[in-house]
C-alpha positions as CSV (number, residue, x, y, z in Angstrom):
1,V,0.0,0.0,0.0
2,G,1.6,3.2,-1.2
3,H,1.2,6.8,-0.1
4,G,-2.4,7.6,0.6
5,G,-3.4,3.9,0.5
6,G,-6.5,2.8,2.3
7,W,-8.4,5.9,1.6
8,S,-11.9,5.4,0.2
9,I,-13.6,7.9,-2.1
10,V,-15.8,8.9,0.9
11,A,-12.8,9.5,3.1
12,V,-11.2,11.7,0.5
13,M,-14.3,13.7,-0.1
14,L,-14.8,14.3,3.7
15,A,-11.2,15.4,4.0
16,I,-11.7,17.9,1.1
17,L,-14.9,19.2,2.6
18,G,-13.2,19.6,6.0
19,A,-10.4,21.6,4.4
20,A,-12.8,23.7,2.4
21,G,-14.8,24.5,5.6
22,G,-11.6,25.5,7.4
23,L,-10.7,27.9,4.5
24,L,-14.1,29.4,4.7
25,V,-13.9,30.0,8.4
26,A,-10.4,31.6,7.9
27,L,-11.8,33.9,5.3
28,S,-14.7,35.0,7.3
29,I,-12.5,35.7,10.3
30,K,-10.1,37.7,8.2
31,H,-12.7,39.8,6.3
32,G,-15.6,39.9,8.7
33,D,-16.1,42.5,11.5
34,S,-16.3,41.5,15.1
35,I,-20.0,42.2,15.6
36,L,-21.0,40.1,12.6
37,K,-18.7,37.2,13.8
38,T,-20.3,37.3,17.2
39,L,-23.8,37.3,15.7
40,A,-22.9,34.4,13.5
41,T,-21.6,32.5,16.4
42,T,-24.7,33.1,18.6
43,G,-26.9,32.3,15.6
44,A,-25.1,29.0,15.1
45,I,-25.6,28.2,18.8
46,V,-29.3,28.9,18.6
47,F,-29.6,26.8,15.4
48,S,-27.8,23.9,16.9
49,A,-29.9,24.1,20.2
50,T,-33.1,24.1,18.1
51,L,-31.9,21.1,16.0
52,D,-30.8,19.3,19.2
53,H,-34.3,19.7,20.6
54,M,-36.1,18.7,17.3
55,V,-33.8,15.7,16.4
56,L,-32.5,14.4,19.7
57,G,-35.1,15.6,22.1
58,G,-32.7,17.8,24.1
59,P,-33.9,20.4,26.5
60,L,-35.4,23.7,25.2
61,T,-36.3,25.9,28.1
62,S,-38.2,29.2,28.0
63,I,-34.9,31.1,28.8
64,M,-33.3,29.4,25.7
65,M,-36.3,30.4,23.6
66,I,-36.2,34.0,24.8
67,A,-32.4,34.2,24.1
68,G,-33.0,32.7,20.6
69,V,-35.6,35.3,19.8
70,Q,-33.3,38.0,21.0
71,V,-30.4,36.8,18.8
72,V,-32.6,36.6,15.8
73,L,-33.9,40.2,16.4
74,S,-30.4,41.5,16.9
75,I,-29.2,39.8,13.7
76,C,-32.1,41.4,11.8
77,N,-31.4,44.8,13.4
78,Y,-27.8,44.7,12.5
79,T,-28.4,43.5,9.0
80,F,-31.1,45.9,8.0
81,D,-29.7,49.0,9.8
82,Q,-30.0,52.1,7.6
83,T,-28.2,54.5,9.9
84,P,-25.5,56.4,7.9
85,S,-22.0,56.3,9.3
86,A,-21.1,59.4,11.3
87,E,-17.4,59.2,10.8
88,P,-15.9,60.3,7.4
89,S,-13.7,57.7,5.7
90,S,-10.1,57.9,6.9
91,N,-9.0,56.9,3.3
92,A,-10.6,60.0,1.8
93,P,-8.1,62.3,0.0
94,T,-7.2,65.6,1.5
95,P,-8.7,68.5,-0.5
96,P,-6.1,70.4,-2.5
97,A,-6.8,73.8,-0.8
98,Q,-6.2,72.2,2.6
99,R,-3.0,70.5,1.4
100,D,-1.7,73.9,0.1
101,E,-2.4,75.6,3.4
102,E,-0.6,72.8,5.3
103,M,2.4,73.0,3.0
104,Q,2.6,76.8,3.4
105,K,2.6,76.4,7.2
106,L,5.4,73.9,7.0
107,N,7.4,76.0,4.6
108,S,7.1,79.2,6.8
109,E,8.4,77.4,9.9
């Protein structure tokens, strides 16, 4: 049995799916903001608790249901928020007149 021997097609596919899932998690951590990551994590916890109750008959208390509704509402509130950003972009270029004034101040010193 050579290199990689003993692997079935199912085992290879599961390894590829696991690797792809790890890459997706890494990309979401790199490019997502912290609030969205927290909401995604809590949403996954609510989803798994609901599936646990439906499939395996696990506990689902009123506190868990209230927390689940709160998470869903916060995800919707964050997703559909239309409030404009109060801070101007830090990447915005400096207007030419302001640059000229700053250069004159530097040259006069």
